[in-house]
N, C-alpha and C positions, 0 to 999 in steps of 0.2 A: 387081832393084828389090825392097825389103823389102815385106812384107804390110802394114805399115801404110802406106807411101807408095803404094801401090796404091788402098788403101782411102780415103785422103786425097782422091787424083786423082778416083776415082769419086764421091765424096760431094760435092766441089767442083762438079763437073760437073753434078751435078743439083740442089744447094741454089742455089748463087748464081743460075743462070737463074730457079728459081722464085721467089727472093725478088724478082729483078727484075721479072719480067714478071707477077706475080701480081696485085700490086697496080695496076699500070699497064692491064692487060687489064680491070681491075675499073672503070676510069676515075678512077684515082688519080694522083697525081703523084709527083715523088722525095721530098717530104716523106713520102707513106704508104710508099715503099720503106724509108726510113730507119726509120720506125716499126717496121714488121716486122723489119728487122735488130735494132733495139733488144730487140724482144719475144724474139727468138731467144738473143740474149746473155743477157738476164735469164734466161731458162730453162736455157740451158746452165750459166751461172756457179751458179745456184740450186741444181744438181744436183751440179756438179763441186766446189764450194768449200764449207768450213764456213761458216755465218752469220757467224762472227765473222771469218773471213777472206775474205770478199767484196772488201772495200776494196782489198786486197793482190793479189787475183786479177784484179780490174779494171785497177790499175795495170799489172800485167804484161802483159796483155792489150792495153791500149792503146798502152803503149810498143812490143810487137811490130808493132802495126797501123802505128804512125808509122814504125818502121823500114822496114818493107814499102812502104809508100807514097813514103817518100823514095829509096828504092831503084828504084823504079819511075820515080820523077820524074828521076832521073840517068841511066837507062838512056835515057829518051826526051828527056834534053837535047839540043838541036843546039849543035855548036861553031862557032865563027866561024873557021876557017882550021886549020892543023896545026902541031905543035910539032916 
């Protein structure tokens, strides 16, 4: 496993639970979780992308998120029978 992949896995295992549980433990709800997520995205994109390329960076990010979510949906889909 590459160092980048190891770092990815370590960060995801810390950041995702923090984003999910922090607002809920403070009395918030799913909308508050999404607000924290949006703030994280804004912070990261602001640092990683030039001001002029924020739109393109967001388009790429959202496309990747959609692809990952649809991949999860396909893996979790139940089939009715076999071929």
